[in-house]
C-alpha positions as CSV (number, residue, x, y, z in Angstrom):
1,M,12.5,32.2,-42.3
2,S,12.8,30.5,-39.0
3,D,10.2,29.4,-36.7
4,T,12.1,30.2,-33.5
5,K,10.4,32.7,-31.3
6,K,12.5,36.1,-30.5
7,V,12.4,38.0,-27.4
8,L,14.5,40.9,-26.8
9,L,15.0,41.7,-23.1
10,V,15.8,45.6,-22.3
11,T,17.5,45.7,-19.1
12,G,20.1,48.2,-17.4
13,H,22.2,44.8,-16.6
14,Y,24.9,43.2,-18.5
15,L,24.4,39.5,-19.6
16,L,28.0,38.3,-18.5
17,S,27.8,40.3,-15.0
18,K,28.7,38.7,-11.9
19,R,25.9,40.1,-10.3
20,R,22.5,38.4,-11.1
21,A,19.4,39.6,-11.5
22,G,16.1,38.7,-12.9
23,F,16.7,39.5,-16.5
24,H,19.6,37.2,-16.7
25,A,17.5,34.3,-15.5
26,L,14.7,35.3,-17.4
27,A,17.4,35.1,-20.6
28,E,18.3,32.0,-19.6
29,A,14.4,30.4,-19.0
30,F,13.4,32.0,-22.7
31,W,16.6,30.0,-24.0
32,Q,15.7,26.8,-22.3
33,K,12.0,27.1,-23.7
34,G,13.5,27.2,-27.1
35,W,13.6,30.8,-27.9
36,Q,16.2,33.3,-29.6
37,V,17.7,35.9,-26.9
38,L,18.9,39.1,-27.3
39,F,19.9,40.9,-24.2
40,F,20.0,44.6,-24.6
41,T,22.4,46.7,-21.8
42,G,20.6,50.4,-21.6
43,A,21.7,53.2,-19.9
44,L,25.4,52.9,-20.0
45,S,27.1,55.8,-21.8
46,R,30.0,58.5,-21.9
47,L,28.4,59.8,-18.5
48,S,28.9,56.1,-16.9
49,R,32.3,56.6,-16.7
50,L,31.9,59.8,-14.4
51,R,29.9,57.8,-12.3
52,R,32.4,54.9,-12.0
53,D,29.5,52.4,-13.2
54,Y,30.4,49.1,-12.0
55,R,29.7,47.7,-15.4
56,L,32.8,49.2,-16.5
57,Q,34.9,46.5,-15.2
58,Y,33.6,44.1,-17.3
59,P,34.5,44.4,-21.4
60,V,31.3,46.7,-22.1
61,L,33.4,49.2,-23.9
62,A,35.2,46.5,-26.4
63,E,31.8,45.1,-26.9
64,A,29.7,48.4,-27.1
65,N,27.0,48.6,-30.4
66,R,28.0,45.2,-31.6
67,I,25.9,42.0,-31.5
68,R,28.1,39.3,-29.2
69,P,27.2,35.8,-29.8
70,V,27.3,34.1,-26.1
71,K,25.8,30.4,-27.2
72,D,23.8,29.2,-29.7
73,R,20.3,31.2,-29.3
74,M,21.6,33.9,-26.9
75,D,23.5,37.2,-27.8
76,S,24.3,40.3,-25.9
77,F,24.2,44.0,-27.1
78,V,25.6,46.7,-25.3
79,W,24.0,50.0,-26.5
80,Y,26.9,52.3,-25.4
81,T,26.0,56.1,-26.3
82,P,27.2,59.7,-25.7
83,W,24.7,60.3,-22.8
84,H,21.5,58.5,-21.3
85,P,19.3,60.5,-18.6
86,A,21.4,59.7,-15.6
87,S,20.3,60.9,-12.1
88,V,21.5,64.4,-11.2
89,R,20.1,65.2,-7.8
90,M,19.6,68.7,-8.2
91,R,16.4,70.1,-9.6
92,W,17.9,73.2,-11.8
93,L,20.2,70.5,-13.6
94,E,17.3,68.0,-13.9
95,R,15.0,71.2,-15.6
96,L,18.5,72.0,-17.6
97,T,19.1,68.4,-18.7
98,Y,15.6,67.7,-19.4
99,R,15.1,68.1,-23.0
100,W,18.6,66.4,-23.7
101,F,18.2,63.6,-21.9
102,A,14.4,63.2,-23.8
103,R,16.1,62.3,-27.0
104,Y,17.7,59.6,-25.4
105,G,15.3,56.9,-27.1
106,R,15.8,58.5,-30.8
107,Q,19.8,57.5,-30.6
108,D,21.1,55.0,-33.2
109,I,20.7,51.3,-32.0
110,G,23.3,49.8,-34.6
111,P,22.9,46.1,-35.5
112,S,19.8,45.3,-33.0
113,R,17.5,46.9,-35.0
114,A,17.4,43.9,-37.3
115,F,16.5,41.9,-34.1
116,V,13.9,44.6,-33.0
117,E,12.3,44.4,-36.3
118,E,11.6,40.5,-36.0
119,A,11.1,40.1,-32.3
120,D,7.6,38.1,-31.1
121,L,8.2,39.2,-27.4
122,I,9.9,42.9,-26.3
123,I,10.0,43.2,-22.2
124,F,11.4,46.2,-20.9
125,E,12.7,46.7,-17.0
126,S,12.2,49.6,-15.0
127,T,15.2,52.0,-16.6
128,P,16.1,54.8,-18.3
129,A,16.2,52.0,-21.4
130,L,12.4,52.6,-20.9
131,L,12.4,55.6,-23.3
132,L,13.1,53.3,-26.5
133,T,9.6,52.0,-26.2
134,E,8.0,54.3,-28.6
135,A,11.1,54.0,-31.2
136,F,10.8,49.9,-30.9
137,K,7.0,50.5,-31.2
138,E,7.5,52.2,-34.8
139,I,10.1,49.5,-35.8
140,N,7.8,46.8,-34.7
141,P,4.6,47.6,-34.0
142,R,3.1,43.8,-34.0
143,A,5.3,42.3,-31.3
144,R,3.9,41.7,-27.7
145,Y,5.5,44.6,-25.5
146,V,5.8,44.0,-21.4
147,Y,6.9,46.5,-18.9
148,R,8.4,44.2,-15.9
149,V,8.5,46.7,-13.0
150,S,11.4,44.9,-11.0
151,D,11.9,48.2,-9.1
152,D,10.2,51.7,-7.9
153,M,12.0,53.8,-10.4
154,R,11.1,57.0,-8.0
155,L,13.1,54.9,-5.0
156,L,16.1,54.8,-7.4
157,G,16.3,58.3,-8.0
158,N,15.8,58.3,-11.8
159,H,15.9,61.5,-13.3
160,R,12.2,63.1,-14.3
161,V,12.3,62.8,-17.7
162,V,12.2,58.9,-16.9
163,L,9.6,59.2,-14.3
164,D,7.7,61.0,-17.1
165,A,8.6,58.8,-19.8
166,Q,7.0,55.7,-17.4
167,D,3.4,57.5,-16.6
168,R,3.3,58.5,-20.7
169,L,4.3,54.9,-21.9
170,A,2.9,52.2,-18.9
171,G,-0.5,51.9,-20.2
172,T,0.9,51.3,-23.5
173,F,2.3,48.2,-22.7
174,D,0.3,44.8,-23.6
175,L,1.2,43.6,-19.9
176,I,2.6,45.5,-17.0
177,S,4.1,43.1,-14.4
178,V,4.8,43.8,-11.0
179,P,6.7,41.6,-8.4
180,S,5.4,43.1,-5.2
181,E,2.1,44.1,-3.7
182,P,3.0,47.8,-3.1
183,L,4.1,48.2,-7.0
184,L,1.0,46.6,-7.7
185,E,-1.0,49.5,-6.1
186,K,0.9,51.7,-7.9
187,F,0.3,50.6,-10.8
188,R,-3.5,49.7,-10.2
189,Q,-4.9,52.2,-12.6
190,Y,-3.8,49.9,-15.4
191,P,-6.1,47.3,-16.3
192,Q,-3.1,44.9,-17.7
193,T,-1.4,45.1,-14.6
194,R,-0.7,41.6,-13.0
195,L,1.3,40.3,-9.8
196,H,3.9,38.3,-10.8
197,L,6.5,37.3,-8.1
198,H,10.1,36.7,-9.2
199,G,11.2,33.2,-10.2
200,I,13.5,30.7,-8.5
201,N,16.3,28.5,-10.1
202,K,14.7,25.4,-8.6
203,D,17.1,23.0,-10.2
204,V,20.2,24.7,-8.7
205,F,18.5,25.0,-5.4
206,D,17.5,21.6,-5.1
207,A,20.8,20.0,-6.4
208,P,23.1,18.8,-3.6
209,H,25.2,21.2,-2.1
210,E,28.2,21.0,0.4
211,N,27.3,23.0,3.9
212,P,30.0,26.2,3.8
213,Y,29.3,27.0,7.3
214,D,31.7,26.5,10.2
215,P,30.0,24.5,12.9
216,A,31.6,26.3,15.3
217,W,28.9,28.6,15.4
218,E,25.4,28.1,17.0
219,A,23.8,29.8,13.9
220,N,24.4,31.3,10.8
221,C,22.3,34.3,9.6
222,L,22.9,35.7,5.9
223,F,22.4,38.8,4.2
224,V,22.8,38.5,0.4
225,G,22.6,41.8,-1.7
226,A,23.7,44.7,-3.6
227,S,22.5,47.9,-1.2
228,R,20.4,49.0,1.3
229,L,21.9,46.8,4.1
230,D,21.2,48.6,7.6
231,Y,24.5,48.5,9.4
232,A,23.2,49.7,12.5
233,V,20.9,46.3,12.6
234,L,23.7,44.2,11.7
235,A,25.8,45.9,14.4
236,A,22.9,45.4,17.1
237,A,22.4,41.8,16.0
238,A,26.1,40.5,16.1
239,G,26.7,42.1,19.9
240,Q,23.6,40.5,21.4
241,F,24.1,37.0,19.8
242,K,28.1,36.7,20.0
243,R,28.0,32.9,19.3
244,W,25.9,33.4,16.0
245,A,27.7,34.3,12.8
246,F,26.2,37.0,10.6
247,H,27.3,36.5,6.9
248,V,27.1,39.1,4.3
249,I,27.3,38.2,0.7
250,G,27.7,41.7,-1.6
251,P,29.7,45.0,-2.3
252,F,29.9,46.0,1.1
253,R,32.7,48.0,2.5
254,N,33.3,49.4,6.3
255,L,30.9,46.8,7.6
256,P,30.7,46.9,11.5
257,R,33.9,45.2,13.2
258,A,33.0,42.0,14.9
259,A,34.1,38.7,15.0
260,N,30.9,37.5,14.2
261,I,30.6,39.6,11.3
262,I,31.8,37.8,8.3
263,A,32.0,39.5,5.0
264,H,32.2,37.2,1.7
265,G,32.4,40.4,-0.6
266,E,30.6,40.2,-3.9
267,M,30.1,36.6,-5.2
268,E,29.0,34.8,-8.5
269,F,25.4,33.4,-8.1
270,L,26.3,29.7,-8.1
271,K,28.3,29.9,-5.2
272,T,25.9,32.0,-3.1
273,V,23.5,29.3,-3.2
274,P,25.1,26.7,-0.8
275,Y,25.1,29.5,1.7
276,I,21.3,30.5,1.3
277,R,20.8,26.7,1.4
278,H,22.5,25.7,4.5
279,A,21.7,29.2,6.6
280,D,19.6,29.2,9.7
281,I,18.3,32.6,9.1
282,G,17.5,34.7,5.9
283,L,18.5,38.3,6.8
284,H,16.2,41.0,4.8
285,T,17.6,43.8,6.8
286,L,17.3,47.0,4.8
287,A,17.8,50.2,5.8
288,H,14.1,52.7,5.2
289,V,14.1,55.2,2.4
290,P,10.7,56.2,1.0
291,G,9.3,53.6,-1.4
292,A,11.7,50.9,0.1
293,E,8.3,49.0,1.0
294,C,8.2,47.6,-2.9
295,F,11.0,45.0,-1.6
296,T,8.6,43.0,0.2
297,N,8.9,40.3,-2.3
298,S,12.3,40.8,-3.6
299,L,14.4,37.9,-5.4
300,K,16.3,37.4,-2.1
301,V,13.1,36.8,-0.1
302,M,12.0,34.1,-2.9
303,Q,15.1,32.5,-2.5
304,Y,15.0,32.5,1.1
305,C,11.2,31.2,1.1
306,Y,12.3,28.3,-1.3
307,C,15.0,27.3,1.0
308,R,12.3,27.7,3.6
309,L,14.4,29.9,5.8
310,P,13.0,32.1,8.5
311,I,13.3,35.8,7.7
312,V,14.3,38.7,9.8
313,A,13.0,41.8,8.4
314,P,12.0,45.3,9.1
315,E,8.4,46.4,10.3
316,F,8.0,48.4,7.4
317,L,8.6,45.3,4.9
318,R,5.8,43.2,6.4
319,T,3.7,40.5,4.5
320,P,1.5,37.5,5.3
321,R,4.2,35.5,5.0
322,R,4.4,33.1,8.0
323,N,8.2,32.9,8.0
324,M,8.9,36.4,8.3
325,F,9.6,37.9,11.8
326,Y,9.9,41.7,12.2
327,Y,11.5,44.3,14.2
328,R,11.5,48.2,14.8
329,P,14.3,49.8,13.5
330,G,16.8,51.3,16.2
331,D,15.1,48.9,18.8
332,A,17.9,46.4,19.6
333,E,14.9,44.5,22.2
334,S,12.7,43.9,19.0
335,I,15.6,43.2,16.8
336,A,16.8,40.3,19.2
337,H,13.0,39.1,19.7
338,A,12.7,38.9,16.0
339,L,16.1,36.8,16.0
340,R,15.0,34.6,18.4
341,Q,11.3,34.0,17.0
342,A,13.3,33.1,13.7
343,R,15.3,30.4,15.1
344,A,12.2,28.9,16.8
345,F,10.3,28.6,13.6
346,D,9.5,24.8,12.2
347,R,11.0,25.2,8.8
348,A,9.8,21.7,7.9
349,A,6.2,23.0,8.1
350,Y,6.4,25.9,5.7
351,T,5.1,25.4,2.0
352,R,6.3,26.9,-1.0
353,D,3.1,26.8,-3.3
354,D,3.7,30.1,-4.2
355,I,7.0,30.0,-5.6
356,L,7.2,30.3,-9.4
357,S,10.4,29.2,-11.3
358,W,11.6,31.5,-14.2
359,T,10.4,29.5,-16.7
360,D,7.0,29.9,-15.1
361,L,7.4,33.6,-15.2
362,A,8.3,33.6,-18.6
363,S,5.6,31.7,-19.9
364,L,3.4,34.5,-17.8
365,L,5.3,37.3,-19.7
366,A,5.1,35.7,-23.1
367,G,1.1,35.0,-22.4
368,E,1.1,31.8,-22.9
369,T,-0.1,31.4,-19.2
370,T,-2.5,33.5,-17.5
371,S,-2.3,32.2,-13.5
372,A,0.2,33.0,-10.8
373,A,0.3,32.3,-7.4
374,T,0.0,34.7,-4.8
375,P,2.2,34.9,-1.3
376,R,1.3,33.0,1.8
């Protein structure tokens, strides 16, 4: 039997997706540490077609329910099922589908079962695939189980059966790892909860990158993300700083029309790095919804901070970080004030000692180390 350790990453992401999330980086970090990795994509079913799930643009149906080797010691498994606990929005429909969706984690996991049996570490992300926890523990009770709460599932509108499963199962994990103080507070009742900020691909950001911006602009402000961009704030900022460019990287449509609002669309992670590295200001301009406070230390914020960017954000995302400048949503004057403060920020004096590499985070999740830096 091989001495190579095995880690199973259970997530909603697809390994070869253009959109890169923390679990993609964790997979690479464990691989670089010499582990064998299986990237398990869940929460994908026939219902996903009805919802026009973005993952369907990839060959997930062709790869469904089989192990796909990606490279030595790293495989992908797309768990495609007849149904999964999809968000239904209406209470009566949620009640009607509850028992049906509750059986989600008892469906056949096919050839991935052999990996589950042998895994040393199983990490669940905050997705409906969390319902597999009990089945996996029956298959492999000796593994270390970690719940990495990337997002507040209530904020994401998950079905009640998923939220109830989280309440029932969270305390059974060996470690609950959260990336922000609001999520730490939500899980504080469990003594195994720890604050672990998102990691950074430090080598990628440290490499030389050519400046992609047009030097004609006095400043380049950048928003990177896949959702929750506050269009009203973007329009107000662009209208007041016409010689500044406001760049948006992400799958956004119908952005405010202005000569200084530049939409780049969705972009592969490596292509975004030069834009982050050479930006003058990072935009964390999210629209408020209940629970949005959990995005205080999002992956985007970690990337901005590592590049020593001043960050403009709404007041509901307030943190102790010195490089954050806040506005009141709907208040054009406070938006302008935050942008001016950010432009005057002394980036050279900003320290980034609290920022982990993904390898650091992988070691924390594996229980190899126990200390983690806190935000500054």
